[in-house]
PLY file of the C-alpha trace (Angstrom):
ply
format ascii 1.0
element vertex 308
property float x
property float y
property float z
element edge 307
property int vertex1
property int vertex2
end_header
32.20 14.07 -19.65
30.22 17.21 -20.92
31.85 17.07 -24.54
31.39 13.37 -25.00
27.82 13.46 -23.63
26.98 16.57 -25.97
28.59 14.87 -28.75
26.58 11.64 -28.46
23.29 13.73 -28.26
24.38 15.57 -31.56
25.07 12.57 -33.07
21.65 11.02 -31.81
19.75 14.13 -33.52
18.43 13.61 -36.89
18.34 17.00 -38.93
15.55 15.32 -41.16
13.16 15.09 -38.28
13.04 18.72 -37.65
11.33 19.42 -41.05
8.60 16.81 -40.33
7.77 17.81 -36.82
7.43 21.19 -38.35
4.78 23.79 -36.50
4.13 21.39 -33.67
7.83 21.84 -32.39
7.58 25.66 -32.47
4.36 25.49 -30.64
5.27 23.21 -27.81
8.88 24.65 -27.81
7.33 28.19 -27.17
4.89 26.92 -24.59
7.07 24.88 -22.32
9.87 26.95 -22.40
8.42 30.35 -22.00
6.07 29.30 -19.38
8.58 27.60 -17.31
11.14 30.48 -17.94
8.46 33.07 -16.53
7.37 30.96 -13.52
11.09 30.59 -12.51
11.76 34.35 -12.99
8.82 35.13 -10.84
9.72 33.10 -8.25
13.08 34.10 -8.24
11.98 37.72 -8.04
9.47 36.88 -5.22
12.51 35.74 -3.09
14.30 39.25 -3.77
16.85 37.75 -6.10
18.31 40.68 -8.69
16.73 40.89 -12.12
19.56 39.53 -13.57
20.14 36.34 -11.71
16.17 35.90 -11.84
16.41 36.09 -15.75
19.51 33.62 -15.45
17.64 31.20 -13.20
14.70 31.30 -15.53
17.18 30.25 -18.61
18.79 27.47 -16.41
15.39 26.08 -15.28
13.57 26.54 -18.81
15.47 23.60 -20.10
14.70 19.98 -19.88
17.15 17.38 -19.37
17.86 15.64 -22.72
19.81 12.72 -21.06
16.83 11.91 -18.56
14.06 12.81 -20.89
15.36 10.13 -23.38
15.01 7.65 -20.74
11.26 8.26 -20.26
10.46 9.13 -23.74
11.78 6.65 -26.55
10.85 8.22 -30.03
9.73 11.53 -28.83
12.94 12.88 -27.39
12.61 16.94 -26.97
15.35 17.94 -29.68
14.48 21.22 -29.85
15.94 21.76 -26.48
19.62 21.58 -27.92
19.32 24.28 -30.15
17.65 26.46 -27.35
20.48 25.54 -24.95
23.17 25.92 -27.51
22.23 29.68 -28.10
22.18 30.50 -24.40
25.78 28.65 -23.77
27.13 30.58 -26.54
26.32 33.74 -24.97
26.99 33.22 -21.46
30.49 33.19 -21.13
30.67 36.59 -23.29
28.35 38.67 -20.94
30.62 38.88 -17.84
32.34 42.17 -17.63
30.66 45.41 -17.74
27.25 44.22 -16.62
25.44 45.52 -19.46
24.80 44.59 -23.13
26.50 46.24 -25.95
25.63 46.02 -29.41
29.51 45.79 -30.50
30.01 42.87 -27.88
26.56 41.09 -29.41
27.82 41.45 -32.84
31.41 39.90 -32.11
29.70 37.08 -30.20
27.43 36.32 -33.48
30.50 36.43 -35.56
32.33 33.85 -33.56
28.89 31.78 -33.39
28.69 31.82 -37.07
32.40 30.93 -37.70
31.98 27.77 -35.28
28.75 26.95 -36.92
30.14 26.87 -40.21
33.34 25.23 -39.36
31.43 22.43 -37.60
29.09 22.30 -41.04
31.84 22.02 -43.27
33.79 19.46 -41.23
30.78 17.44 -40.39
29.40 17.51 -43.97
32.60 16.89 -45.81
35.77 16.37 -44.10
34.35 14.25 -41.38
32.75 11.54 -43.63
35.71 11.33 -45.77
37.90 10.32 -42.98
35.31 7.71 -41.58
35.35 6.44 -44.92
39.03 5.96 -45.13
39.56 4.44 -41.88
36.52 2.12 -41.98
38.26 0.54 -45.00
41.08 -0.72 -42.60
38.90 -1.28 -39.70
40.22 -4.82 -39.28
44.10 -3.88 -39.27
43.45 -0.62 -37.35
41.49 -1.94 -34.63
40.84 0.78 -31.91
42.14 3.50 -34.23
38.57 4.10 -35.79
37.04 4.20 -32.03
39.83 6.98 -31.17
38.98 8.85 -34.64
35.41 8.75 -33.50
36.32 10.28 -30.19
38.63 12.83 -31.57
35.81 14.48 -33.59
33.99 15.68 -30.53
37.20 16.65 -28.60
38.53 18.38 -31.49
35.63 20.98 -31.80
35.34 20.93 -28.23
38.81 22.67 -28.21
37.77 24.75 -31.24
34.81 26.06 -29.50
36.73 26.75 -26.07
39.11 28.84 -28.07
36.63 31.05 -29.35
35.18 31.78 -26.00
32.30 29.31 -25.98
31.58 26.14 -24.01
33.57 22.87 -25.30
30.39 21.02 -25.41
28.90 23.45 -28.01
31.51 22.31 -30.66
31.12 18.78 -29.98
27.42 19.04 -30.16
27.42 20.78 -33.59
29.95 18.54 -35.24
27.93 15.49 -34.09
24.86 17.03 -35.40
26.13 17.70 -38.94
27.68 14.37 -39.40
25.57 12.49 -42.11
22.96 9.77 -40.39
25.06 7.03 -42.12
28.67 8.23 -40.59
26.99 9.52 -37.37
25.69 5.83 -36.84
29.13 4.51 -37.37
30.76 7.01 -34.74
27.83 6.62 -32.49
28.22 2.35 -32.29
31.93 3.11 -31.58
30.89 5.50 -28.69
27.80 4.02 -27.53
29.40 1.71 -24.83
30.89 4.77 -23.04
27.77 7.09 -23.14
26.02 5.47 -19.93
29.34 5.55 -18.17
30.08 9.31 -19.09
26.50 10.46 -18.12
27.17 8.59 -14.65
30.46 10.35 -14.34
28.94 13.93 -15.77
26.23 13.94 -13.15
28.51 12.60 -10.41
31.12 15.38 -11.02
28.72 17.95 -11.30
26.94 16.78 -8.15
30.20 17.17 -6.13
30.34 20.60 -6.82
26.95 21.39 -5.30
27.09 22.95 -2.02
24.00 21.69 -0.45
24.20 24.03 2.89
24.50 27.14 0.73
21.05 26.22 -1.21
19.39 24.68 2.26
20.13 28.12 3.77
17.69 29.72 1.86
15.12 28.10 3.52
11.50 28.70 2.19
12.75 30.79 -0.66
14.53 27.29 -1.89
10.83 25.63 -1.82
9.38 28.53 -3.81
12.02 28.15 -6.46
11.64 24.27 -6.35
7.66 24.39 -6.80
8.04 27.11 -9.58
10.48 24.65 -11.44
8.03 21.75 -11.61
4.74 23.64 -11.89
6.17 25.90 -14.60
7.44 22.93 -16.48
4.57 20.80 -16.07
2.20 23.67 -17.15
4.35 24.64 -20.18
4.56 21.18 -21.34
0.82 20.55 -21.05
-0.35 23.84 -22.70
2.27 23.08 -25.48
1.02 19.59 -25.96
-2.70 20.94 -26.17
-2.10 23.36 -29.00
0.27 21.32 -30.78
-2.47 18.26 -30.50
-0.05 15.91 -29.21
-1.94 13.05 -27.27
-1.97 12.69 -23.54
-0.61 16.21 -22.78
-0.68 15.44 -18.97
2.04 12.77 -19.60
4.11 15.09 -21.93
4.04 17.49 -18.99
5.40 15.27 -16.54
8.07 13.93 -18.95
9.55 17.37 -19.42
9.93 18.22 -16.11
13.43 16.89 -15.27
16.37 19.44 -15.45
19.76 17.80 -15.85
22.94 18.50 -17.77
22.26 21.99 -19.76
20.73 23.43 -16.56
23.89 22.35 -14.57
26.27 23.32 -17.45
24.60 26.86 -17.98
24.62 27.48 -14.16
28.27 26.48 -13.83
29.02 28.80 -16.85
27.35 31.87 -15.14
28.87 31.43 -11.75
32.17 30.88 -13.41
31.85 33.84 -15.58
30.86 36.16 -12.36
27.64 36.75 -14.10
25.26 35.40 -11.32
25.99 34.74 -7.39
27.65 31.37 -6.72
24.40 30.42 -4.75
22.68 29.63 -8.12
24.54 26.61 -8.78
23.58 24.73 -5.84
20.05 25.81 -6.35
20.00 24.46 -9.98
21.67 21.22 -8.38
18.64 20.81 -6.19
16.43 21.45 -9.04
17.79 18.52 -10.96
17.10 16.40 -7.97
13.57 17.75 -7.23
12.70 17.79 -10.75
13.91 14.36 -11.61
11.81 12.66 -8.53
8.91 14.65 -8.96
8.67 13.77 -12.78
8.76 10.20 -11.98
6.03 10.33 -9.50
3.69 12.33 -11.52
4.20 10.34 -14.60
3.63 7.12 -13.04
0.31 8.68 -11.46
-0.71 10.11 -14.76
0.03 6.83 -16.54
-1.85 4.63 -13.88
-4.97 6.98 -14.09
-4.98 6.87 -17.91
-4.83 3.05 -17.68
-8.01 2.83 -15.27
0 1
1 2
2 3
3 4
4 5
5 6
6 7
7 8
8 9
9 10
10 11
11 12
12 13
13 14
14 15
15 16
16 17
17 18
18 19
19 20
20 21
21 22
22 23
23 24
24 25
25 26
26 27
27 28
28 29
29 30
30 31
31 32
32 33
33 34
34 35
35 36
36 37
37 38
38 39
39 40
40 41
41 42
42 43
43 44
44 45
45 46
46 47
47 48
48 49
49 50
50 51
51 52
52 53
53 54
54 55
55 56
56 57
57 58
58 59
59 60
60 61
61 62
62 63
63 64
64 65
65 66
66 67
67 68
68 69
69 70
70 71
71 72
72 73
73 74
74 75
75 76
76 77
77 78
78 79
79 80
80 81
81 82
82 83
83 84
84 85
85 86
86 87
87 88
88 89
89 90
90 91
91 92
92 93
93 94
94 95
95 96
96 97
97 98
98 99
99 100
100 101
101 102
102 103
103 104
104 105
105 106
106 107
107 108
108 109
109 110
110 111
111 112
112 113
113 114
114 115
115 116
116 117
117 118
118 119
119 120
120 121
121 122
122 123
123 124
124 125
125 126
126 127
127 128
128 129
129 130
130 131
131 132
132 133
133 134
134 135
135 136
136 137
137 138
138 139
139 140
140 141
141 142
142 143
143 144
144 145
145 146
146 147
147 148
148 149
149 150
150 151
151 152
152 153
153 154
154 155
155 156
156 157
157 158
158 159
159 160
160 161
161 162
162 163
163 164
164 165
165 166
166 167
167 168
168 169
169 170
170 171
171 172
172 173
173 174
174 175
175 176
176 177
177 178
178 179
179 180
180 181
181 182
182 183
183 184
184 185
185 186
186 187
187 188
188 189
189 190
190 191
191 192
192 193
193 194
194 195
195 196
196 197
197 198
198 199
199 200
200 201
201 202
202 203
203 204
204 205
205 206
206 207
207 208
208 209
209 210
210 211
211 212
212 213
213 214
214 215
215 216
216 217
217 218
218 219
219 220
220 221
221 222
222 223
223 224
224 225
225 226
226 227
227 228
228 229
229 230
230 231
231 232
232 233
233 234
234 235
235 236
236 237
237 238
238 239
239 240
240 241
241 242
242 243
243 244
244 245
245 246
246 247
247 248
248 249
249 250
250 251
251 252
252 253
253 254
254 255
255 256
256 257
257 258
258 259
259 260
260 261
261 262
262 263
263 264
264 265
265 266
266 267
267 268
268 269
269 270
270 271
271 272
272 273
273 274
274 275
275 276
276 277
277 278
278 279
279 280
280 281
281 282
282 283
283 284
284 285
285 286
286 287
287 288
288 289
289 290
290 291
291 292
292 293
293 294
294 295
295 296
296 297
297 298
298 299
299 300
300 301
301 302
302 303
303 304
304 305
305 306
306 307
């Protein structure tokens, strides 16, 4: 589910849009992520979590949900989120161990990341399109083979990414991103009927891993973290939209509130690696629920006031 979800997200990202958005992307990214990150870190420190756990929580809650936000925002989907999430997800599995940062290990991570990036670029730009062109010529005879080929791209680089020590979803996202738009549309059309189902399966499977009693046992500290998650992202999105001169900054702030797939994946990776306590994952699960509900309420309120 994670692999297919991120593969489709990569296919829907147009590299040409990054150049057009330019400075506005940098401004809104800086504000909405950093403000949310700092507020989440402070809320974690307030409830006496360790600095390491607080920093990781800030990373987890600093990312909005592409899947949920895309439902609320048709053309202005926050494409800058994926690159930031990809970087954190690449580093996460490698940071478990001695509990301290070492230059040699970071260089090793960077080397493997460059290798994965280069392999995805070469395959996505050169080999993948040729395979698609070849199979599409015999689509009537081959039938579902073209569909299986489209799926295989994401799963192939999911395996490559995992063997390099990264999250499987990273490889799928990269190869989907680097496919030319003409070919990515072909692949996306083949997979699109499954996208919504896999999003549901993804959140369902991740939700079953949430230990609600563990999070509720926090009591008031959980309320503090949830309040920080909502207010931090709303304030960051509002300020970023203001400085980037984007219309209706209040609406932008409300739309960016939901956390989702990236937050759950990052939290799961941190817990599995032993980098953070197991209690962080159910907190992230509650954050997904609370922020999604809050975003809908605030967004509806802002829209009504603007119409009035």
